[in-house]
KOLLO-747298 format. One record per residue (C-alpha): residue in three letters; x, y, z. Coordinates in steps of 0.2 Angstrom, whole numbers, plus 5000, padded with zeros to 4 digits. Each point is the difference from the previous one (the first is absolute). Layout:
<sites>
ALAXYZ ...
</sites>
This chain:
<sites>
MET501448014962 PHE501150115010 LYS501649904997 GLU499650014981 LEU499950195002 LEU501650015010 SER500949924986 THR499550154988 MET500650135013 ARG501050154994 VAL500650135012 ILE500450174992 ALA500650175007 LEU499250164994 PRO500950175005 THR498850145004 LYS500250184995 THR500150065018 ASN500049945017 PHE498349945004 ARG499649945017 GLY501849965002 VAL500049904984 THR501250044986 VAL500049824992 ARG498449905000 GLU500349815000 VAL498649904993 ALA499749814999 LEU498949944985 PHE499249844997 LYS499249944983 GLY498549894999 GLU498549974988 TYR499450175001 GLY501650094999 TRP501250085012 GLY499650035019 GLU501050125011 PHE500649965017 SER500950165007 PRO499750045018 PHE501250135007 LEU501649925007 GLU499650045018 TYR498349915000 GLY499949845010 ASP499449834992 GLN498250025007 GLU499750164992 SER500949964984 SER499049844998 GLN498550104994 TRP501150074986 LEU500549824995 ALA498149965000 SER499750144988 ALA501549954988 ILE499349825000 GLU498350064995 ALA500750114987 ALA500949864992 THR498749865001 SER498350085000 ALA498950084987 ARG499750195002 PRO498350075004 ALA498950084987 HIS500550184995 LEU498850145003 ARG501150134993 SER501450004987 ALA501150135008 ILE500350065018 PRO500250185005 VAL501650025011 ASN500850135012 GLY501750064999 THR501149965015 ILE501250135008 PRO501449925011 ALA500650105015 ILE501450094992 SER500450195000 ASP501050034984 GLY498950114989 GLN500649954983 ARG499949815004 LEU498250035007 LYS499650104984 THR500649854989 ILE499049885010 ILE498450104999 GLU500350014981 SER500149814999 TYR498249995003 PRO499250074984 GLY498150045003 CYS499949945018 ARG498750105009 THR500549945017 PHE501649995010 LYS500549915016 VAL501350085010 LYS501149915012 VAL500050115016 GLY500349975019 GLU501850035005 ASN500350194997 LEU498550114999 ASN501050154993 GLU500749894986 ASP498349924997 LEU499350174998 ILE501350054987 ARG499649844990 LEU498250035001 GLN500150184995 LEU501149964985 LEU498749864994 HIS498650135003 THR501050134989 LEU500349874986 ARG498449915000 PRO498750135008 ASP498549904995 ALA500649835007 ALA499249925014 ILE501249975014 ARG500149855012 LEU501249975014 ASP500949845005 VAL500750005018 ASN500349815003 GLY499450025018 LEU501450115006 TRP499050135009 SER499250005017 ILE498350075002 GLU500650175005 GLU501350014986 ALA498749954988 LEU498850145005 LYS501350135000 ASN500949954984 LEU498449974990 SER499250165006 THR501650094994 ILE500049914983 VAL498250044997 GLY500250185005 GLU501550024988 ILE499649894985 GLY498149985001 ALA498949855001 ILE500749834998 GLN499149854993 TYR500549885014 VAL501449965011 GLU500749825000 GLN500449925017 PRO500450165010 CYS500149905016 ALA500549825004 THR498549935008 LEU498149994997 GLU499750085017 GLU501150154996 LEU499250024983 ARG498250005008 GLU500550135012 LEU500950114987 LYS498450004990 THR499050055015 ARG501150145005 ALA500450074983 ASP499150174997 PHE500249994981 ASP499449894987 LEU501149845002 LYS499949844990 ILE501149865005 ALA500649854990 ALA500549855010 ASP501549904993 GLU501249925013 VAL498649975013 ILE499249894987 ARG501449914991 LYS501149975016 ALA498549945010 ALA500049825005 ASP498249994994 PRO499450154988 PHE498249935001 ALA499950025019 LEU500450195000 ASP498750135004 LEU500350154989 SER498550105005 GLY500450175005 ALA501949974996 ALA500149994981 ASP499150064985 ILE501049914986 VAL500849834999 MET501749984992 LEU500149844990 LYS501849944996 VAL499849844991 GLN501649925006 PRO500050045019 LEU498149955000 GLY500449834993 GLY499350024982 ILE498550064990 LYS498749885008 ARG500550045018 ALA500250194996 ARG498250004992 ALA499349915015 ILE500850125012 ALA499250154991 GLU498349924999 HIS500149965018 HIS500450185006 LYS498850084987 LEU501050164998 PRO500750084985 VAL501749944994 VAL501650054993 VAL501049874991 SER501950045003 SER501749924997 ALA501449955012 LEU501450064989 GLU499949854989 SER500749964983 ALA498850024985 ILE499549825003 GLY499450035017 ILE499250164995 HIS499149924986 PHE499249885012 GLY499450155010 LEU499350074984 GLU499049844998 LEU499350025017 ALA499550184997 ALA499249954983 SER498949875009 ILE499350125013 ALA498250064996 GLU500150175009 LEU501750094998 HIS499850185006 TYR501850055002 ASP501650004989 CYS501149855004 GLY501750005007 LEU500749894986 ALA501250114991 THR501549975011 GLY501049934985 SER500450184997 LEU501149995015 MET501149864992 SER501650034990 THR499849824993 ASP498449894999 VAL499549834992 ALA498750094989 HIS499350174996 LEU498350055006 GLN499750164991 ILE498950145008 ILE498950084987 ASP498950145005 GLY500249955018 SER499549824998 ILE500949834997 ALA499149884988 LEU500049815003 GLY500849894987 GLU501449874997 LEU501750055008 ASP501549994989 ILE501149935014 LYS501950014999 LEU501049925015 ASP501749984992 GLY501450095009 LEU499050035015 ASP500349845010 VAL500850015018 VAL501649925005 PRO499949815005 ASP500050045019 ARG498650124999 TYR499049874989 GLU500349875014 TRP499450125013 TRP498450034991 LYS499749824996 ASN500249965019 ARG498850145004 ALA498749934988 MET500249835007 ARG499750065018 CYS498550104994 ALA499349854991 GLU500149905017 VAL499050145008 LEU498749984987 GLY500049815003 LEU500649974982 
</sites>
């Protein structure tokens, strides 16, 4: 089966509107199967073991039927990258019409973080704010920085991965003298076994990213195992990868939080358009256009070899 999928592979390059996690061009491998396109797009620095779950997700997307939809549209949050240019930030914020929640990348410079948060609060005073730290802070830094942010901006909905380890997250929650909800991301999706983790006292919310977690079935199983509220989010994918995340979100019975599935607004070019209407993205057929987006031959070979190595990890 994988050999057949590999013969359909396209590798495309999508420029972003701004530097996001050091990425200005997002390379994406796509496979086409009976159920449509599947996306394989682990970040370039990821090793084969971690990347193999992304391949499992792509294979599932291309070869498996989708779960039943429990909703036809998914409420989404806006995503604010770690930039300081006021006009660019204003343009990004305005690219999320009707969104009632914004996730703001923070962690590297508190003063710049506060400027970004204050601008968002001015432009969208009623929006719920969530923070994403990507595990950059120590416990002491998290206590200091979060206390400062809450003091100047007001309550935050939750903070995503403020520290790197479960032990640090648990201690942070114990020591915080303000209301603090923590969403666990990297500690779950980078774990050797996400089912073996004890999230008690460390996390209030589970981040579900369909590619890093190995597909819809495995992501749903992880959520059911940990029995915590979830937020379905993207991994800076193309519209194809994001749409698979929308399928995951549509299948979850209790979806209490807006999902992080509107990152298509950060792309200058994409394979399809996922329109945000009144803060939500509707599920439906994608009008996919790949022409003119293919990478040069040596990059295609790099991705083909990577996919083959990851397939070996999966035993395919």
